[in-house]
C-alpha positions as CSV (number, residue, x, y, z in Angstrom):
1,M,0.0,0.0,0.0
2,G,2.8,2.3,1.0
3,N,4.6,1.6,-2.4
4,Q,1.4,2.4,-4.3
5,K,1.0,5.7,-2.6
6,L,4.7,6.6,-3.3
7,I,4.2,5.6,-7.0
8,R,1.1,7.8,-7.3
9,K,3.1,10.7,-5.9
10,I,6.0,10.1,-8.3
11,N,3.5,9.9,-11.3
12,R,1.7,13.0,-10.2
13,S,5.0,14.9,-9.8
14,E,6.1,13.8,-13.3
15,I,2.9,15.0,-14.9
16,I,3.0,18.4,-13.1
17,E,6.6,18.9,-14.2
18,L,5.9,17.9,-17.8
19,I,2.9,20.2,-18.1
20,K,4.8,23.1,-16.3
21,K,7.9,22.7,-18.6
22,D,6.4,21.8,-22.0
23,G,2.7,22.6,-21.7
24,P,0.1,22.9,-23.1
25,L,0.0,19.1,-23.5
26,S,-2.8,16.7,-24.2
27,R,-3.7,13.5,-22.1
28,V,-2.5,11.4,-25.0
29,E,0.8,13.2,-25.2
30,L,1.3,12.7,-21.5
31,T,0.6,9.0,-21.9
32,R,3.2,8.8,-24.6
33,R,5.8,10.7,-22.6
34,T,5.3,8.9,-19.2
35,G,4.5,5.4,-20.3
36,L,1.4,5.4,-18.0
37,S,-2.0,4.2,-19.3
38,L,-4.5,6.7,-20.5
39,P,-7.0,5.9,-17.6
40,S,-4.2,6.6,-15.1
41,I,-3.3,9.8,-16.8
42,S,-6.9,10.9,-16.9
43,R,-7.4,10.0,-13.2
44,I,-4.4,12.2,-12.1
45,V,-5.2,15.0,-14.4
46,N,-8.9,15.2,-13.4
47,Q,-7.7,15.5,-9.7
48,L,-5.3,18.3,-10.7
49,I,-8.1,20.1,-12.5
50,K,-10.3,19.7,-9.4
51,E,-7.5,21.3,-7.3
52,Q,-7.3,24.1,-9.9
53,L,-3.6,23.4,-10.4
54,V,-4.2,22.4,-14.0
55,L,-6.6,24.0,-16.6
56,E,-8.1,22.7,-19.8
57,R,-7.3,25.3,-22.4
58,G,-8.2,24.9,-26.0
59,K,-7.7,22.0,-28.4
60,G,-4.7,20.7,-30.2
61,P,-4.4,19.5,-33.8
62,S,-6.1,16.2,-34.7
63,S,-4.2,13.2,-35.9
64,G,-7.3,11.7,-37.4
65,G,-9.9,11.6,-34.7
66,K,-11.2,14.2,-32.3
67,K,-9.0,17.2,-31.5
68,P,-7.4,16.6,-28.1
69,I,-8.0,19.0,-25.2
70,L,-4.8,20.7,-24.1
71,L,-3.7,21.0,-20.5
72,E,-1.6,23.8,-18.9
73,I,-0.7,24.8,-15.3
74,N,-3.0,27.4,-13.8
75,A,-0.3,30.1,-13.7
76,N,-2.4,32.5,-11.7
77,R,-3.2,30.1,-8.9
78,G,-0.3,31.5,-7.0
79,Y,2.5,34.2,-7.1
80,A,5.9,34.6,-5.7
81,F,8.0,37.6,-4.9
82,G,11.7,37.6,-5.6
83,V,14.1,40.2,-4.1
84,E,17.7,40.9,-4.7
85,L,19.1,43.0,-1.8
86,A,22.1,44.8,-3.2
87,R,23.4,48.3,-3.8
88,K,20.6,48.5,-6.3
89,T,17.8,46.4,-4.9
90,Y,15.7,44.5,-7.4
91,L,12.0,43.3,-6.8
92,L,9.8,41.2,-9.0
93,L,6.5,39.3,-8.9
94,C,6.0,36.1,-11.0
95,N,3.3,33.5,-11.4
96,L,3.6,29.7,-11.0
97,L,5.2,29.4,-14.5
98,G,7.9,31.8,-13.5
99,E,6.5,34.5,-15.9
100,I,7.4,38.0,-14.6
101,I,4.3,40.0,-13.9
102,V,6.1,43.2,-12.7
103,Q,9.7,44.1,-11.9
104,K,11.3,47.2,-10.5
105,E,14.5,48.5,-9.2
106,V,14.6,50.2,-5.8
107,I,17.5,52.3,-4.4
108,P,17.5,51.7,-0.7
109,N,19.3,53.9,1.8
110,A,21.7,51.3,3.2
111,S,22.5,53.5,6.2
112,Q,18.9,53.1,7.4
113,G,19.7,49.4,8.2
114,P,17.8,46.2,7.7
115,Y,14.6,47.0,9.5
116,S,14.0,50.1,7.5
117,I,14.7,48.3,4.2
118,A,12.4,45.4,5.1
119,N,9.6,47.8,5.8
120,S,10.2,49.7,2.6
121,L,10.1,46.4,0.6
122,L,6.9,45.3,2.3
123,Q,5.2,48.6,1.2
124,E,6.4,48.1,-2.4
125,M,5.0,44.6,-2.3
126,K,1.6,45.7,-0.9
127,N,1.5,48.4,-3.7
128,I,2.0,45.7,-6.3
129,Q,-0.6,43.5,-4.8
130,K,-3.1,46.4,-4.9
131,V,-2.3,47.4,-8.5
132,F,-2.7,43.8,-9.7
133,E,-5.6,42.9,-7.4
134,I,-3.9,39.9,-5.9
135,P,-5.2,38.7,-2.5
136,S,-2.5,37.9,0.1
137,H,-3.6,34.2,0.2
138,Q,-2.4,33.8,-3.4
139,I,1.1,35.0,-2.5
140,I,2.9,31.7,-1.9
141,G,6.1,33.2,-0.6
142,V,8.9,35.7,-0.9
143,G,12.5,34.7,-1.7
144,I,15.1,37.2,-0.6
145,A,18.7,37.2,-1.7
146,T,20.6,39.1,1.0
147,P,24.2,40.4,1.1
148,G,24.8,37.9,3.9
149,Y,24.1,37.7,7.7
150,K,25.6,36.1,10.8
151,F,29.2,36.8,9.6
152,K,32.0,38.0,11.7
153,A,32.9,41.6,11.3
154,T,35.1,44.4,12.9
155,D,34.4,48.1,13.1
156,L,35.5,48.3,9.4
157,I,32.0,47.0,8.6
158,K,30.8,50.6,8.9
159,E,32.4,51.3,5.6
160,S,30.6,48.5,4.0
161,P,27.1,48.3,2.4
162,F,26.6,45.2,4.6
163,A,26.7,47.4,7.8
164,G,23.9,46.4,10.1
165,W,23.3,42.9,8.6
166,E,26.1,41.0,10.3
167,N,24.4,40.7,13.7
168,T,20.8,40.8,12.5
169,D,18.7,37.6,12.5
170,I,17.5,38.2,8.9
171,V,15.2,35.2,8.9
172,D,13.4,36.4,12.1
173,L,13.4,40.0,10.8
174,F,11.7,39.3,7.5
175,S,9.4,36.6,8.9
176,S,8.1,38.9,11.6
177,I,7.5,41.8,9.2
178,F,6.2,40.0,6.0
179,P,2.7,38.4,6.0
180,Y,4.1,35.7,3.5
181,P,6.3,32.7,3.9
182,V,9.9,33.8,3.7
183,T,12.9,32.1,2.2
184,I,16.4,33.7,2.7
185,E,19.4,33.0,0.6
186,N,22.9,34.5,0.5
187,I,23.1,36.7,-2.6
188,A,26.1,34.8,-4.1
189,R,24.4,31.5,-3.7
190,A,21.1,32.8,-5.0
191,S,23.1,34.0,-8.1
192,T,24.5,30.5,-8.5
193,L,21.0,29.0,-8.4
194,A,19.9,31.4,-11.1
195,E,22.9,30.3,-13.2
196,V,21.9,26.6,-12.7
197,Q,18.3,27.3,-13.8
198,F,18.7,29.9,-16.6
199,G,22.3,30.2,-17.6
200,W,25.4,28.0,-18.1
201,G,23.8,25.3,-15.9
202,N,22.3,23.9,-19.2
203,Q,25.8,23.1,-20.4
204,Y,27.7,22.3,-17.2
205,D,26.7,20.3,-14.2
206,Y,29.9,20.9,-12.2
207,F,31.1,24.5,-12.1
208,F,32.1,27.3,-9.7
209,Y,30.1,30.5,-10.0
210,I,31.7,33.8,-8.8
211,Y,29.5,36.7,-7.7
212,A,31.7,39.7,-8.5
213,D,29.9,42.8,-7.3
214,W,30.1,45.2,-4.3
215,G,31.2,42.1,-2.4
216,I,32.7,38.9,-3.7
217,G,31.1,35.5,-3.2
218,G,30.6,32.2,-4.9
219,G,28.9,28.9,-5.2
220,I,29.9,25.3,-6.1
221,V,27.5,23.4,-8.3
222,H,27.9,19.6,-8.5
223,Q,25.7,17.3,-10.5
224,G,23.4,20.3,-11.1
225,K,22.9,21.0,-7.4
226,L,24.3,23.8,-5.2
227,L,26.6,22.5,-2.5
228,R,26.0,24.2,0.8
229,G,28.5,22.6,3.1
230,A,28.2,21.4,6.7
231,T,26.7,24.7,8.0
232,G,25.5,26.3,4.7
233,T,28.5,28.6,4.1
234,C,30.1,26.8,1.3
235,G,31.6,29.1,-1.4
236,E,32.8,32.1,0.6
237,F,35.3,32.8,-2.2
238,G,35.8,36.5,-1.4
239,H,37.4,35.8,1.9
240,I,40.3,33.7,0.8
241,T,43.6,35.4,1.8
242,I,45.8,36.5,-1.1
243,D,48.1,38.7,0.9
244,Q,48.6,38.0,4.6
245,D,49.9,41.5,5.3
246,G,47.5,43.1,2.9
247,I,44.5,45.5,3.1
248,P,42.4,45.0,6.3
249,C,39.0,43.5,5.7
250,Y,35.8,44.1,7.6
251,C,35.8,40.3,8.5
252,G,38.9,40.9,10.7
253,N,41.5,39.3,8.3
254,R,43.9,41.0,6.0
255,G,44.4,40.6,2.3
256,C,41.0,39.1,1.5
257,L,40.4,38.7,-2.3
258,E,37.3,40.9,-1.9
259,Q,39.5,43.8,-0.9
260,Y,41.2,43.8,-4.3
261,T,38.5,42.6,-6.8
262,S,35.1,44.0,-5.7
263,T,33.4,47.1,-7.2
264,A,33.9,48.6,-3.7
265,S,37.7,48.1,-3.8
266,I,37.8,49.5,-7.4
267,V,35.9,52.5,-6.4
268,R,38.0,53.0,-3.3
269,E,41.2,52.9,-5.5
270,L,39.8,55.6,-7.8
271,K,38.3,57.8,-5.0
272,Q,41.0,60.5,-5.5
273,R,39.8,60.9,-9.1
274,G,36.4,61.9,-7.9
275,I,34.8,58.5,-8.6
276,S,32.3,57.4,-6.0
277,N,30.4,54.5,-7.7
278,F,30.9,51.8,-10.3
279,D,28.7,53.5,-12.9
280,Q,31.3,56.4,-13.0
281,V,34.1,53.8,-13.3
282,M,32.5,52.4,-16.5
283,E,31.8,55.8,-17.8
284,S,35.5,56.7,-17.4
285,L,36.7,53.5,-18.9
286,N,34.4,54.0,-22.0
287,K,36.0,57.5,-22.4
288,G,39.4,56.0,-22.6
289,D,40.7,56.7,-19.1
290,K,44.0,54.8,-18.9
291,V,44.2,55.0,-15.1
292,V,40.8,53.4,-14.7
293,E,41.8,50.8,-17.3
294,S,44.9,50.1,-15.3
295,V,43.0,49.7,-12.0
296,L,40.5,47.3,-13.6
297,K,43.2,45.2,-15.1
298,K,45.0,45.0,-11.8
299,A,41.8,43.9,-10.0
300,G,41.2,41.3,-12.8
301,Q,44.7,39.9,-12.2
302,A,44.0,39.5,-8.5
303,M,40.7,37.7,-9.5
304,G,42.7,35.5,-11.9
305,K,45.0,34.3,-9.2
306,G,42.0,33.4,-7.1
307,I,40.4,31.5,-10.0
308,A,43.6,29.6,-10.5
309,N,43.4,28.5,-6.9
310,L,39.8,27.4,-7.4
311,V,40.7,25.3,-10.5
312,N,43.7,23.8,-8.8
313,L,41.6,22.8,-5.8
314,L,38.3,21.8,-7.4
315,N,39.0,21.0,-11.1
316,P,35.5,22.2,-12.2
317,Q,34.2,21.9,-15.7
318,A,34.0,25.7,-15.9
319,V,34.2,28.9,-13.9
320,I,31.4,31.5,-14.4
321,I,31.9,35.2,-13.5
322,G,28.6,37.1,-12.8
323,G,27.5,40.0,-10.7
324,E,27.9,43.6,-11.8
325,I,31.5,43.1,-12.8
326,G,30.9,40.0,-14.8
327,N,28.0,41.5,-16.6
328,R,29.6,44.9,-17.4
329,C,33.3,44.8,-17.3
330,G,34.9,42.8,-20.2
331,I,38.4,44.0,-19.6
332,F,38.3,42.7,-16.0
333,C,37.2,39.3,-17.1
334,E,39.8,39.1,-19.9
335,E,42.6,39.9,-17.5
336,A,41.2,37.4,-14.9
337,T,41.1,34.7,-17.6
338,Y,44.6,35.3,-18.8
339,T,46.1,35.5,-15.3
340,A,44.2,32.3,-14.2
341,K,45.5,30.3,-17.1
342,E,49.1,31.5,-16.4
343,N,48.7,30.2,-12.8
344,I,46.8,26.9,-13.1
345,F,49.1,24.1,-12.2
346,S,47.9,21.1,-14.2
347,L,48.2,21.1,-18.0
348,L,45.0,19.0,-17.9
349,A,43.0,21.8,-16.3
350,V,44.7,24.9,-17.9
351,N,41.9,25.1,-20.6
352,T,39.1,25.2,-18.1
353,P,36.5,27.6,-19.6
354,I,36.3,30.8,-17.7
355,L,33.0,32.5,-18.8
356,K,30.9,35.6,-18.2
357,S,27.4,35.1,-17.1
358,N,24.9,36.0,-19.8
359,L,22.0,36.4,-17.4
360,G,20.0,39.6,-17.2
361,R,19.5,42.0,-14.3
362,E,16.4,40.2,-13.1
363,S,18.0,36.7,-12.9
364,I,18.9,36.6,-9.2
365,A,15.4,37.7,-8.0
366,L,13.8,35.3,-10.5
367,G,16.1,32.5,-9.4
368,I,15.1,32.6,-5.8
369,A,11.4,33.2,-6.7
370,S,11.6,30.0,-8.9
371,E,12.9,28.2,-5.8
372,I,9.7,29.3,-3.9
373,I,7.6,28.0,-6.8
374,S,9.4,24.6,-6.9
375,T,9.0,24.2,-3.2
376,H,5.3,25.1,-3.4
377,L,4.6,22.7,-6.2
378,A,6.5,19.9,-4.4
379,Q,4.2,20.4,-1.4
380,L,1.1,19.9,-3.6
381,I,2.2,16.5,-4.8
C-alpha cells in the first residue's frame, strides 16, 4: 500500500513537471511521454483540475480523430515575490510558471539598516498586490537574496554596504514583518541558483560561480545542485587570503580577495579621481581613461589568481563570473582569464573555460522566486 502511494506521488509529480515545462500538452501526449496508461493519466489530471492546479485550455491539432484537449498549469493560482538585496535592490513578482508580472529597481538607503529596508520592501509589495488585485492568500512566498548575515565583522564593517546585517537575524526579521512565507538565501548562492536554472547550468553540471559585485562570493555546483557545506556557508570565495599583510577586511582578516577585486575596492582605488560609484568607473573606462583601465586590469589579475586556486583545488568543468563586474566589465574578465591560465598548475586543467554570465538584471530575483515555486509545487504532490 505504501509503495502504491509513493508511486502515485511520483507519477503526479512527473505529470505536473511535464505540463509546467512543456505545456500545453494533451492527455494522449502525457501518456506517450510517461508510459502510463490513459486511464491513469486521466485520473491524475482530473484530480489536478479539481484542485485548480491544471486547466483545460483549447484544443490541439487532430491526428485523425477528435481534437485533443490541451492542459496547462494554472499560472495564476499563486504568485511569488523575488528580491535581490544589493546596492541596487531588485524586486519582481512572478506567477507559477515563473513568468514575470512586474519588476522594478529600488535604491534603498543602506544607512537606514535592515529593519527600514524590510519595511520599505513590504510597502512596495503591498502596492504591487493592490495594482494587480492579488489577494494575500495567493502569494505563496517571498524569496530574498541578502548580502549575507551572521558573519564576523570588525568596526570596518561601517564602511561596507553590509553594515547592520552582520548581527541581525535576517530570517526572524523578514518573517516577523512580512505576511508571507519567507525564504532567505545568500546573494552569491542565489546568483548561483539562477545560473543553474537559466544560464550555463544547461551546459555544465559541475562549475564554480563567482558573484563579483560590491562584495565577492561564490557557489559550487555539483551534479546540477548547489553545494551548501556542513553549515550552509560553502563558497565564501571573497574571503580567501591572497596577501597575509594586505588590506584590512571588515571580516577581521587582512588581504582578502574581496579587498582587491570587488566594485567597492575598485571605487576606493579611484576615489581621488572623484569617482564614487561603479557607474562612474565604467563611464570613465568608456571614455578611454587609462588610469581606470589600469586599476581594472590589476583587479582582474587578482581575481585570476583566485580563480587559479579554485581550478587547482576543485577542477571544475567551468568557472562563471557574474555580478555587476561579470555583466559589465569585459576588460576585468579578460585579465582574470589570462592570469588564471598562467597560474593553473595542471596542464589537464589549464583550458578550463572561464566564462561571463549572460543572465539579465532580473535573474537573481527570478532564481530565488523560482525556488519558492518549486517548493510550493512539491508540497502539492
